[in-house]
N, C-alpha and C positions, 0 to 999 in steps of 0.2 A: 390736481390733474388738470388737463386741458379744458375739461368741461366747465371749470370754475372761472375761466377767463372770459372777458367781454366779447360779445359778438353773437349774432343769431345763427350763423352757419356752423354746423357741427363738423368736426374733423372725423375722418374714418376712425373707428374704434381701434383698429390695428392694421398693420400691413399683412398680418397673418389671419388665417381662418379660425376665429375664436369658437366656432361651432364644433371644432374637432379638438381632441385632447392634445395632439402634437402641435397644433396652432397655438393653443394656450401655453404649452411648455415653451415654445419659442418666444412668445410675448413675455412670459414670466422671466425668461433668461435675460431679456433686454432690461426689464425693470430691476433685476437683481445684479446687473452687470456693473461693477465698480471701475472698469477700465478707463484709462485716459485715451481719448481719440482726438487726433488732430485733423482738422478739415482745411481745405485750401484757403478759405477766407479767414481762418484763425479765430472764428467767433466761438465755436464750441470746442473746448479742450478737455472738459471733464464731465462725468456724470455724478459720481459720488462727491467729489470735491469741487463741484461747480462753484464759481465765484458769484457774488451778487450781480456783477455786471453780466456774466454769462447767462445767469438765470433770467435777468431782465431782457436780454437780447432774445432768448428763447421765447419768453412770454410775448414780446412784441411781435415776433415773427408769426406766432400762432394767432395772435389777435388780428394781424393783417389778413390772414387766411379767413378767419371767422367773420370778418367784416367785409369780405369780398374784394379786397385790394390785391390778393394773390389768388389766381384762378385754380391752379392745380397743385397737387402734392409734389414736392421736390425732395431730393435727398436731404437738403438742409432742413426742410420742414419735419421730416421724419426724425432727424436727429434732435430738433428742438422739442418735439413731442416726447422723445425718449428722456430728455433732460427733465422736462416738466413732470412727466408721469412718475419718474423715480424720485422726485424731490417734493412735490406738493401733495397735500392731502386732498382726496377727491371731494370731500364734503366742505372743508373750510377754505381751500385754496391757499393755505399757508404752508410754508416749508415744514416738513417733519424734521425734528431734531436729528442731526446727522447720524449719531450712533444707532438710532432706532429705525432708520430707513431700510427698506428691503435690499437696497444696493450695498448696505453695510452689514447685512445679517450674517454672512459667512465670517467676516472679519471680527465682528463683535462677539460671535459665539465660539470662535476658534480657541482662545485661551481658556474660556470657561469649560468647554467640552473636554479639552486636553486635561484640565485639572480633575474633572470628574472621572475620567478614564485612566488616571494614573494608577498603575499596578501597585497593590499593597497599601492602599490608602487606609489610614486609621480613622477612628471615630471622629476626632476633631476635624480632620481634613475633609471627611465625608460631609459633615454638617456645614462647614464653611463653604464648600463648593456648591452644595445644594441650595444654600441660602443665596449665594451669588447668582446662580442660574435662575432661580425663581424671581429674584429682583430684576434681572435683565428681561425675563419673560413678561413680567408685569409692565415694565416700561415700554416694551415693543407692542404688547397687546393694547395698551392705553393709547399709544401714539398712532396706531394704525386702525383703531376701531372705527365703526360707523359713528359719526359725530352728530347725527340727527337726534340722538338721545344721549345727552351729557351724563357722565358718570360722576356721582358725588364723591367728595374726598373721603367720607365715612365708608362708603361702599368700597372704594379703592383700597383703603387700609385694611378693612376686614378681609377682602379677597386676597390681599398679599399674605397676611398671616395664616389664612387657611391653606393657601397653596404651599407656603413654606412648611407648615406642619405636615401636610400630606406627603410632600416629597421626602422630607427627613424621616418620617415614620416608615415609609416604604423602604428607603435605602437602609436604615439601621435595622429594621425588622428582617429584611432579607439577608443582610450581612450576618445577623445572628442565627438565622435559620439554616443557611447553606452548610456551614461547618457541622451541623448536627444531623444532616441527612446521611442515612446509612445505605449500604449496598450500592454505592456509586464509586466509580474509579476516581483516582486523584486527578486525571485529566478532565473528566466531566465536572468535578468539583471546581477546578480552576476556571473552566468556561462559564459555569453558572455564577461564580464570584465576579468575573469580569462583566457579566451581563446585568448585574444588579443596578448600575447607574441607568441603563436603558429602561428597566422596569420603572424606576423612580421618576425619570424624566418624562416618559410617555404618559404615565398615569397622572402625574401632577401637572404636566403641560396641558392635557385636555381639560382637567379640572380648572386650571388657571384661566383658560379662555371662557369657560362657562361662568366662573365667578366674576371675572373682570367685566363681562358684558351682560351680566344678569339684568341690568336696567333696561337693556334693549328688548329683552324678552318680556319684561313686565310692562313697558310702555309702548313697545312696537317701534318699527323703523319706517322711514319714508318710502313710499311706493310711487313709481313714475310710469307713465306710458312708455312702451318700448320705442326708442328711436335709433338705437345703435345699429349701424350699418357697417359692412366690411368696406374695404378700400374701393372696390369696383362699383358697388352699389352706391356709395357716397358720391363718387365722381359723376355717375349718371344722374343722381338726384340733384347735384349742384348745377348741372348743365340744363336742367329743365327751367321753364319760365312760367309765370302765372300772370294773370291780368289784374291790374290795380284799378279798381273802379273809382272815378272821380266823383265828388259829391254832386256836381251838376254837369251832365253830359254836354250842355251847351257851352260850357267854358273851355272845352278842349277834348280831344280824343283820349281814349284809354291808352295806357302805356304798358310795357312789359319790363320785368326786372328779373334778375337771377332768383331762382327758388331758394329761399333762406328759411329752413325749418327753425322754429323758435325753440329755445331751451324749455323743456317741459316743467310744469309746476307739479308739486307733490299732490298725489291723489288722496293722501291721508297716511296714517300709520297702521302697520299690520303686525300683530303679535306672531302670527304663523310664519310670516317672512323672516322675522327676527329669529325665531327658533331655528329655522332652516339655515339662516346665515351663520349663526353661532355654532350650530352642530357641524356644518361643513368646514368651518374654520378650525374647530377643535380636531376634526378628523385629519385635516391637512397637516396640522402640527404633529400628530402621531405618525403620519406617513413620512414626514420630514425627519423626525427623530429616529425612526426605525433603522434606516441604513447608516446614519451618522453615528448612532450610539451602539449599533450591533456589529457592523462590518469591521471598523478599525480594531477593536479589542480582539476579535477572532483572528484577523490577519496578523496582528502583533504576536499573538500566542504562536501562530504557525511559524512566523519568522524567528522568534526566540528559540523554538525547538529545532528548526532546520537550518538556520543561517549561522555558519561558523563565524562569519565576520561580525555579526551582532553579538554573538557569544563572547568574542574576544574584545569587543568594544561596547560594553554595557552602557557607557555614557551616551551612546548614540540612540538609546531607546526613546528618549524624549523627542529629539528631532524627527525620528522615524514615525513616532506616534502623531506628531503634529502634521507631518506630510500626509499620512493616511487620512487623518480627519479633514484636512483641507481639501484633498482630492475628492473625498466622498461628499463633502458638503457642497462643493461647487456643482456637482452633478445632481445631488439629491434635492436641493432647494427648488429649482425650476420644475422638476418632476412632481414635487408635492404641491407647489402653488398652482400648477396647471390642472390639478385634479378637478377643480371646480372653477367656473368663471367668476371673476371678481364682480362684474355686474351681472347678476343672475336674473335671467328672464324666466318667468313662470306664468301659467294660465291664471287669470284672475279668479276663475271658478275654484281654484285650489286654496284661495285665501278666504278671508272673512266675507260674509254676504254683502257687506257694504260696497265691495269692489266689483260685484257681479254685473252691475248695469253699465260699467264703463268699458274701457278697451279690453279686447279679448286677452291680450298679452301685456303684462306689466313687468317692470324690472326694479332692482334695488341694489345698492352697494353692499356686497357681502362683507367687506373689510378683509384684511389680510392677517 
């Protein structure tokens, strides 16, 4: 993200109010937006498929602002920040592999979700799609995790096989249990059968996050003093001046310069912050999977029962299913990501005692 680029002057965290849920939803929608946008100067044409030149132009423009060569935020700067925030990892400053970026999340998950929600899926199909889904989840979790605590290859492999075992066990177990349920109508049985993938994905998805990021909880994650400001506060802050004292007053008068807040250094690693970060990320994954895995199958059942057009054209079931999943995913992802701030600010007193003597408020990268 932009914080990893050179320069002492911090950009506004967002053009939206990240203290509110709706502001975080709008910010998340920008990060997850894969659309192509054409600007007058033709510099930024893409977010998801940004070229190397386009990314370098965005980074150069942001660095110019952070080094004081550009004084105020402009539409081009906001677009540059959107490109950088949706492409670079906030801890490493390196591009996230394209299929695992949040701006590609809906596209990457579309086919996998459609496969898991295919009506009448047999045991082999259930296993294959659950394995594929957990493989994608592991890759996304690993690519977007907090990188201040690296994950070993051994832990990665163990987490992968445990998550796959959990999802397959839940899916196959419920598929075997639902037909044996008594005293329920055929319609209710059909609904429960269609919701089996949701139960498997929600439970295994949350477990996947905890397994993939267990090292963060064991070792802790980096904590920083809070410097994040909204757009208005940042502009006011950047317009302030401070006095630079010369070593010897006799050699010349003092001078003033724009206020340039320095990028904060880590105050140390916190296990409690790591537990909070991983827990919130796991919950946000459940929040995201709930509408995506629950609404399309229920709506498809309704359409299959009431739509004569779909009954006459059963081959259109797959395209309709894909459309329902896509529409739900586009709206669900920002709503889930916005549930918690990506850079979470907490009181130092809520963390380990070693942080109590420092700043009152501290923050950390929650990961996505």
